[in-house]
C-alpha positions in Angstrom: 0.0 0.0 0.0 1.4 3.3 -1.0 2.3 5.9 1.6 0.7 9.4 1.7 3.0 12.3 1.9 2.1 15.4 3.8 2.6 18.9 2.4 1.8 22.4 3.7 -1.5 22.5 2.0 -2.6 19.4 3.8 -2.7 21.2 7.2 -5.1 23.8 5.8 -7.3 21.1 4.2 -7.2 19.0 7.4 -8.4 22.1 9.3 -11.3 22.5 6.9 -12.2 18.8 7.3 -12.3 19.1 11.1 -14.4 22.3 11.0 -16.8 20.5 8.6 -17.1 17.6 11.0 -18.1 20.1 13.7 -20.8 21.4 11.2 -21.9 17.8 10.7 -22.4 17.3 14.4 -24.2 20.7 14.7 -26.5 19.8 11.8 -27.4 16.4 13.4 -28.2 18.1 16.7 -30.3 20.7 14.9 -32.3 18.1 13.0 -32.8 16.0 16.2 -34.3 19.0 18.0 -36.3 20.1 15.0 -37.8 16.6 14.9 -38.7 16.9 18.6 -36.1 14.4 19.7 -34.2 15.9 22.7 -31.5 13.3 22.9 -29.2 15.4 20.7 -26.1 13.2 20.0 -27.5 10.3 21.9 -28.5 7.0 20.4 -32.2 7.5 21.2 -32.5 10.0 18.3 -30.4 8.0 15.8 -31.7 4.5 16.3 -34.5 3.9 13.8 -35.9 0.8 12.0 -33.0 -1.3 10.7 -30.7 0.0 13.5 -32.2 -2.6 15.9 -31.4 -5.3 13.3 -27.8 -4.3 13.1 -27.5 -4.4 16.8 -29.2 -7.8 16.9 -26.6 -9.1 14.4 -23.9 -7.6 16.6 -25.2 -9.4 19.7 -26.3 -12.7 18.2 -25.0 -13.1 14.6 -27.2 -13.9 11.7 -30.4 -15.9 12.1 -33.1 -17.2 9.8 -36.6 -18.4 10.8 -40.0 -18.8 9.3 -42.2 -15.8 9.8 -44.7 -16.4 12.6 -47.7 -14.8 10.7 -46.7 -16.1 7.3 -44.9 -19.5 7.7 -44.1 -19.7 4.0 -41.9 -16.6 4.2 -38.6 -16.2 5.9 -37.7 -13.7 8.6 -34.6 -13.0 10.6 -31.6 -10.7 10.5 -29.6 -12.5 7.8 -30.8 -10.0 5.2 -28.5 -7.4 6.6 -24.7 -7.1 5.9 -22.4 -8.4 8.7 -19.3 -6.2 8.8 -20.7 -3.1 10.6 -22.4 -5.1 13.4 -19.4 -7.4 13.7 -17.2 -4.3 14.2 -19.7 -3.2 16.9 -19.4 -6.6 18.6 -15.6 -6.3 18.6 -15.8 -2.8 20.1 -18.1 -4.2 22.8 -15.6 -6.8 23.7 -13.0 -4.1 24.2 -15.3 -1.6 25.8 -18.1 -3.6 27.6 -19.0 -0.6 29.7 -20.7 1.1 26.7 -24.2 0.3 25.5 -24.5 -1.5 22.1 -26.4 1.3 20.5 -24.0 3.9 21.8 -21.1 2.0 20.3 -22.9 1.8 16.9 -23.5 5.6 17.0 -19.8 6.3 17.8 -18.7 3.9 15.1 -20.8 5.8 12.5 -19.4 9.1 13.6 -15.9 7.7 13.6 -16.2 6.8 9.9 -17.5 10.2 9.1 -14.5 12.0 10.5 -12.2 9.4 8.8 -13.9 10.2 5.5 -13.7 14.0 5.8 -10.0 13.7 6.8 -9.3 11.3 4.0 -10.8 13.6 1.4 -7.9 16.0 2.2 -5.4 13.2 1.2 -7.4 12.3 -1.9 -6.7 15.8 -3.4 -3.6 17.1 -1.5 -3.1 20.0 -4.0 -6.7 21.1 -4.0 -7.5 24.8 -3.4 -9.2 25.4 -0.1 -12.5 26.3 -1.6 -12.7 23.2 -3.7 -11.9 21.1 -0.6 -14.5 22.9 1.4 -17.1 22.2 -1.3 -16.2 18.5 -1.3 -16.6 18.3 2.4 -19.9 20.2 2.3 -21.1 17.8 -0.4 -20.2 14.9 1.9 -22.1 16.5 4.8 -25.3 17.4 2.9 -25.5 14.9 0.1 -28.8 12.9 -0.4 -29.0 10.2 2.3 -26.8 12.2 4.6 -29.0 11.7 7.6 -28.0 8.0 7.6 -24.4 9.1 8.2 -25.5 10.3 11.6 -27.4 7.2 12.5 -26.8 3.6 13.7 -26.5 2.3 10.1 -23.4 1.0 8.2 -23.5 3.8 5.5 -20.7 6.0 6.9 -18.5 2.9 7.0 -19.4 2.0 3.5 -18.8 5.5 2.1 -15.3 5.5 3.8 -14.4 2.1 2.2 -15.6 3.3 -1.2 -13.5 6.5 -0.9 -10.5 4.3 -0.3 -11.4 2.0 -3.1 -11.7 4.9 -5.5 -8.5 6.5 -4.3 -6.3 3.4 -4.8 -8.0 2.7 -8.2 -6.9 6.1 -9.4 -3.4 5.3 -8.1 -3.5 2.1 -10.1 -3.0 0.1 -6.9 -5.5 -2.5 -7.9 -4.9 -5.0 -5.2 -5.3 -2.4 -2.5 -8.4 -1.0 -4.1 -9.8 -4.6 -4.4 -9.2 -5.2 -0.7 -11.3 -2.2 0.2 -13.9 -3.3 -2.3 -13.9 -6.7 -0.5 -14.9 -5.0 2.8 -17.4 -2.7 1.1 -19.6 -5.5 -0.2 -19.7 -7.0 3.3 -20.9 -3.7 4.7 -24.2 -3.1 2.9 -26.7 -5.4 1.2 -26.6 -3.7 -2.2 -22.8 -3.8 -2.2 -23.0 -6.4 -5.0 -23.7 -3.5 -7.4 -20.1 -2.6 -6.9 -19.2 -5.9 -8.5 -21.2 -4.9 -11.5 -19.5 -1.6 -11.9 -16.0 -3.2 -11.5 -17.0 -5.9 -14.0 -17.9 -3.3 -16.6 -14.7 -1.4 -15.9 -12.7 -4.6 -16.2 -14.2 -5.7 -19.5 -13.8 -2.2 -21.0 -10.2 -2.0 -19.8 -9.5 -5.5 -21.1 -10.7 -4.7 -24.6 -9.7 -1.0 -25.0 -6.6 -0.5 -22.8 -5.1 -3.9 -22.4 -5.8 -5.0 -26.0 -7.2 -8.4 -25.0 -4.2 -9.1 -22.7 -4.8 -10.2 -19.1 -3.6 -7.9 -16.3 -3.6 -10.1 -13.2 -3.5 -7.1 -10.8 -6.6 -5.7 -12.4 -8.3 -9.0 -12.1 -7.8 -8.8 -8.3 -10.0 -5.7 -8.2 -12.8 -7.9 -9.6 -12.0 -11.0 -7.6 -11.8 -9.4 -4.1 -15.4 -8.1 -4.0 -16.6 -11.4 -5.4 -14.8 -13.2 -2.6 -16.5 -10.8 -0.2 -20.0 -11.9 -1.3 -18.9 -15.6 -1.3 -17.6 -15.2 2.3 -21.0 -13.7 3.3 -22.7 -16.8 1.7 -20.4 -19.2 3.5 -21.0 -17.5 6.8 -24.8 -17.6 6.3 -24.6 -21.3 5.4 -22.6 -22.1 8.5 -24.9 -20.0 10.7 -28.3 -20.6 9.3 -28.0 -23.7 7.0 -28.9 -21.6 4.0 -26.2 -19.9 1.9 -28.9 -17.7 0.3 -30.4 -16.5 3.6 -30.0 -12.9 2.3 -32.3 -13.6 -0.7 -34.8 -15.7 1.2 -35.4 -12.9 3.6 -35.5 -10.2 1.0 -37.9 -12.2 -1.2 -40.9 -11.3 0.9 -40.5 -7.7 0.0 -41.2 -8.5 -3.7 -37.8 -7.2 -5.1 -37.1 -8.0 -8.7 -35.0 -6.5 -11.5 -36.9 -4.3 -13.9 -36.3 -1.2 -16.0 -35.8 1.9 -13.8 -38.7 3.7 -15.4 -41.2 0.9 -14.5 -41.9 2.4 -11.1 -41.5 6.1 -11.9 -45.2 6.6 -12.4 -45.9 4.9 -9.1 -43.4 7.2 -7.3 -44.8 10.2 -9.1 -48.2 9.4 -7.9 -46.8 9.1 -4.3 -45.3 12.5 -4.7 -48.6 14.0 -5.8 -50.7 12.3 -3.2 -48.4 13.6 -0.5 -48.1 17.1 -1.9 -49.6 18.7 1.2 -47.3 16.7 3.5 -43.6 16.8 4.2 -43.4 13.3 2.7 -43.5 14.8 -0.8 -39.8 15.6 -0.4 -38.9 11.9 -0.6 -39.9 11.6 -4.2 -38.9 15.1 -5.1 -35.4 14.2 -4.1 -35.6 10.9 -5.9 -36.5 12.6 -9.2 -33.8 15.2 -8.6 -31.3 12.4 -8.1 -32.1 11.1 -11.6 -31.3 14.6 -13.1 -28.0 14.7 -11.1 -27.0 11.1 -12.0 -27.6 11.7 -15.7 -25.6 15.0 -15.5 -22.8 13.2 -13.6 -22.6 10.4 -16.1 -22.3 12.9 -18.8 -19.5 14.6 -16.9 -17.6 11.3 -16.5 -18.1 10.6 -20.2 -16.4 13.9 -21.0 -13.4 12.7 -18.9 -12.9 9.6 -21.1 -9.7 11.0 -22.6 -8.3 12.2 -19.3 -9.3 9.6 -16.8 -8.6 6.0 -17.6 -11.1 4.8 -15.0 -14.0 7.0 -16.3 -16.1 4.0 -17.2 -16.0 2.7 -13.6 -17.1 6.0 -12.2 -19.9 6.4 -14.8 -21.1 2.8 -14.2 -20.9 3.1 -10.5 -22.9 6.4 -10.5 -25.6 5.0 -12.8 -26.0 1.5 -11.3 -26.2 2.6 -7.7 -29.3 4.6 -8.5 -30.8 2.4 -11.4 -30.5 -1.0 -9.7 -32.2 -0.2 -6.4 -34.7 2.1 -8.2 -35.7 -0.8 -10.5 -36.2 -3.5 -7.9 -39.4 -2.2 -6.1 -41.5 0.9 -5.7 -40.8 0.7 -1.9 -37.0 0.5 -2.1 -35.5 3.2 0.1 -33.8 5.3 -2.5 -33.4 8.1 -0.1 -31.1 5.9 2.0 -29.3 4.1 -0.8 -28.4 7.5 -2.4 -25.7 8.1 0.2 -23.6 5.5 -1.6 -23.2 8.0 -4.4 -21.2 10.4 -2.2 -17.8 9.2 -3.5 -18.9 10.0 -7.1 -20.0 13.5 -6.1 -16.6 14.0 -4.3 -14.6 13.0 -7.4 -16.7 15.4 -9.6 -16.1 18.4 -7.2 -12.5 18.4 -8.3 -13.2 18.2 -12.1 -16.2 20.3 -12.9 -16.9 24.0 -12.6 -17.3 25.0 -9.0 -20.5 27.0 -9.8 -22.1 23.7 -10.9 -21.1 22.2 -7.6 -22.6 25.1 -5.7 -25.9 24.6 -7.4 -25.9 20.9 -6.5 -24.9 21.8 -2.9 -27.7 24.3 -2.6 -30.2 21.6 -3.7 -28.7 19.1 -1.3 -29.1 21.5 1.6 -32.8 22.1 0.7 -33.4 18.4 0.7 -31.4 17.7 3.9 -33.8 19.5 6.3 -37.2 17.8 5.4 -35.6 14.3 4.9 -33.8 14.7 8.2 -37.0 15.5 10.0 -38.7 12.5 8.4 -35.9 10.3 9.6 -36.2 11.5 13.2 -40.0 11.1 13.1 -39.5 7.4 11.9 -41.1 8.1 8.5 -38.0 7.1 6.7 -37.0 3.5 7.2 
């Protein structure tokens, strides 16, 4: 793994990162109070829905049982990725005096500050205002409220930033190692394998001229091994290698074209127009505009960035795949996975375009944050 050299500009960028983390904490406290949760930074405000499942995995590992009310369906916690809760379990072994939920919250915040600091190392020669914009994009990007919560998304974003960084450095094995951990962190991590696969095939044909580069293959094999490890663990723990799919099956997920459910989501937006809930689908439609724009920007970089096809595929697939699976898929939550793509673009496009995106993100952050605190968002 390559070393990271410090320069004078780093200290300015690191200062901005730390100040932005303070803003992140302030925003979380502000949203909690605005949503009538007086716990501030406490776990009571930031444990919602799936948070309890992640803590259950931390305490007991994966399980799979027939649903009490619908015996033909499968229930349990094996539908949720293991790495984040297993890390909580490790922390609890080291710090048993802390509550499980508190450790989960601290872990989420830890990965946020790690990400903000790492952004300074990703672009060590960035001008301060570009770095500030990148950090603000991180703090307010769609799905940002889950970075505050007892969810694995801050961990996932950090791992993806590392994966992106070492891919750009052509350190494919190192990038692959972080991709390996990323797919063990969140249940749609398999989409990362699709994006890497498209990159690998394109690179094999266009850049390698049909010659095998074994280091580049490692970037594809590592995340595949991550998914296989998950399957092996579930088989040993539950007796079913496909426990993830058995549990998710009852939610009716299937692969379709992304536009199949657009009319359904549009009707949801209209029917909730007099409620705060309308912001869920307004943000989802805005995400499509931003993703299409971002893919176009990455396409324009095809002569400058040899990994452009990966970034383009990643950006499109991480919206299109979850959007196409079901009209109830939590796009507002999955959108946080796109943060690394936005961060890369802050350094390549006109800063005025970034400011426009940031303004939109801030507008969405408030109502979506309130909906999370009020347990409307799942």
